[in-house]
N, C-alpha and C positions, 0 to 999 in steps of 0.2 A: 291712408297715412294720417297719423294724428296731427291735428292742428294745435301744436303746443302753445302758439301765440294766443289763440282764442281761449284755450283753457287757462292760460296765464292771466288773461283779462278777467276770467271768472273768479280766480283766486283774489285778485285785487278788489273786485266788486264785493266779494264776500267779506273780506277784511274790513272794508269801509262800512258795510252793512252791520257787522257785529259791533263796530265802534259806536255807531249810532244807536244800536240797541242798548248800550251801556248808558247813554244819555236818557233814552226813553225809560229804562228801568228806574233810574234815580228819580226822575220827575214823577213817574207813576207811584212809586213808593211814598213820596211826599204827599201827593194829592189824596190817595185813598185813606190817609190818616183822618181826613175830615169829610170825605165824600164817598158815596156808595160806588162800588166797583162797576155796577151796571150803568150808573150815571156817567162815569168816566168813559166807559166803552162807547156810549152813545155820543157824547160830546166830542170825543176824539175823532169819531167817524165824520162828524160835521166839519171839523177842522180839516180832515183829509179830503173831504168832498170839495172844499174851496179850491184846493190845488188840483185835484183830479179832474174837475169839470173842464177847465181849459185844455187839459191834455186830451180828454175824450173828443172835444171839438176839433182839436188840431190833428190828431192821428187818424180820426175817422175810422176807427176800428169797431167792428160789431161787438157789442158787449155780451151777446148771447152766442157762445160757441158750443155747439151740441156734441163736439167730439169728446168722448169719454166723460159724458155728463155725470154718471154716478161718482166717478173719482173727483170731479170738480165739486160736487155737493159734499162729499166726504172731507175734502180739503177745507172747505169753508167751515164746516162743523168743528173739525180738529183745531183750526186756527182760533175760532171763537172760544172753545173750551179752554185752550191753552192760555189765551189772554185773561179770561175770567179767573182761572186757577192761579195764575201767576200773581195778579194784583190782589186777589183775596188772601193768598198765602202770606203776602208781604204785610198784611194788616196784623198778623199774629206771630210772625217770625222775623228775625233780622234779615235784611236783604242778602247778606253774605250767605246765610243758611239756605235761603231759597235759591240763590245762584248756584250753590253747591249741587243741589238736585238737578238744576237745569244744565249744569256742566256734565251731567251724565248723558246728555243728548248725543254727543259724538259717539259714545259707546252704542247707544240704541240705533242711531242712523247707520253706523258701520255694520251692526248685526242685521239690520233690515235690508241693506242695499243688495246683499247677495240673493236671498230668497225672493224678494219682491221686485227688484230691478234687474236681477241677473248680472249684476256687476261683479267683477273680480276684486276681491279684497286681499291684497298681498299680506304676508306675515309681518313685514316690517311696518305696515300701516297699523295693524292691530297693536304691535308693540308700542308704537308712537302714541296711539290713543290712550293706552293704559298708563304709560309713563306720564303723559300730559295730565291725566286725571289725578295722579299722585301729586303733581305740582299744584293742581287746583286745591286739593285738600290741605297742603302745606300753606298755601297763600291765604286761604279763606279761614282756616282754623275754625271749623264748625263748632257752635256752642251747644250746650245741653238741650236748648230749645229746638234743635234740629230733629229731635225725637218726640216732639209734641204731637197733639192730635192733628195739627195742620200739615204734618210731614207727608202723609199719603196724598194729600191734595196737591202738594208741590211736585211729588213724584209723578202723579197722574198728569199734571200739566206738562211736565218735561216729556212724558211719553207721547202725548198728543202733539206737542211741538215737533218731536222727531218724526212722527207720522206725517205731519203736514209738509215737512221738508222732503221726506221720501216721495210723497205723492206729487209734490211740485216738480221734482226731477222727472217723474214719469210723465208729467204733463208738459214737458219742455217744447212740444210741438205747438202748444197753444200760446197765443200772444200774451205777453206779460200784463197788458193793461186790463183785460177782463178778469184775469186771475186776481190782481190786486183790488180791482173795483168790487168784485163780489165778496172778497174776503172782508172788506170794511163794511159792506152792506150787511153781511151776516152778523158780524160782531155788533154793529150798531142796532140792528133789530132785536137781537137777544138782550143787549143792554137796555134798550128802551122798554122791554117787557118787564123789567124789574123796577123801573122808575117809580110807579105808583106806590111801591112799598118802601122805597129808600131814595128820597130826594132831599137834597140840601141846596138851597139857593146859593150859587157861588158868587164870590166877589168878582168885580170886573177883572182884577188881576189874575185870580185863579181860573176864571173862564178863559182868559187869554192863554194861560198855561195849558189848559185842557186842549184847546185848539192846537197849541204848539206840539203837544204830545201826538196829536193826530198827524201833523205834518211830518214830524220826525219819524214816527213809526211807519208812515206810508213810504217815506224815502227808504227806510230800512228794508221794507218788503220788496220794493222795486229792485234794489240792489241784490237781495237774496234770490229773488225769482230769476233775475237775469243771470246770476252766477250759476244757479243750478241748471240753467239751460245750456251753459257753456262747459261745465266740468262735472265729473262724476261726483256723486254724493259722498262716496268713501274718501275722495280726495279733499273735499271741502270740510267734512265733518270735524277733523281735528282743529281747524281754524276757529271753531267756536270758543276754544280756550283763550283766544286772544282777548276776549271780553275782560278777563282779569287784568291783562296788561293795560288795556284802555282805561279801566277803572282806576288803576294805580296812577296812570299819567294824569287823568282828570282830577284825581284827588290832590295831586301835587300842584297842578296849574291853577285850579279854582280855589281850593281850600288851603293850599300850602301844607298839606299833610305829608310829612316826610315818610317814605316807604319804610316799614319795619323790616327786620331781618327775615322773618318768614315770608313776607311778600316778595322781597328780593330773591330769596332762594326759590320760592315757588314759581315766580315769573321766569327765572333763569332756566328752570327745568322745562317749563312750557315752551319757551323760545327755542331751547335746545332740541326738544322733540320735533318742533316744526322744521328746524334747519336740517335735522337728520332725515326727515321725510323728503325734503327738497333735494338733498344731496343723493340719497338713495334712489329716488325716482329718476334723476338724471343719469345715475350710474347704470341702472338697468335699462334705461331708455324705453320705459313703458308708456303707453298712451294714458293720458289723464282724462280724456273725454269719454 
């Protein structure tokens, strides 16, 4: 019997995680304008470690879990490559354009969930994912820079992000703490390797922001990892589009940017596709775990 309440918690956790991703992306875009991508990756890992350390002591979980070790290594590499590609692409492309590529993630995850995870992907979920992506294109209105030399890097980053999410679902039997811990260790080590060639001494304020990015991104990944342990990847994938909704809300609350007509229409389509999936899922009474 499906535990719909547990899967519902997964949906809530994923939505909150995506919302925090929007904050993380905006902070990262601002910082990489003045600092190296590797430097940011290293220092955000330090910020994450400050919060992860007491968790490790409190939960007393083994940080080395040998179950499906090759998959765990592949996940760490995918996450590190995704992080580097995203931040580096934002140095040369508008954030909206990079997000457009990353909003292809639900399509990739949905496509991978059947052959790699053996999950059933119903036709109505495919329809919702495609309709939601149309809403993304309307809301973000990609610029001509979307087709610059950095575009393949953004698409590659989106693909590795989708792979990391798919692998995370496959590793749902592994405790979330070692998964998050090694993810930040991997990204921190790779970032540190680039520091000798690209280091700019940060101001105290910017250093604090880099540590904050670490805390925010760490919280994001905790929610995402827990969500993928509770619900199917194909169920959660379309919720990635809610990042556009979160961005519009933050833009209004923080900068008082009034949503334009394309943003309103695009968000309405995204929300509508999500409601359609929820209603259709209840109608057919299918398991979401």
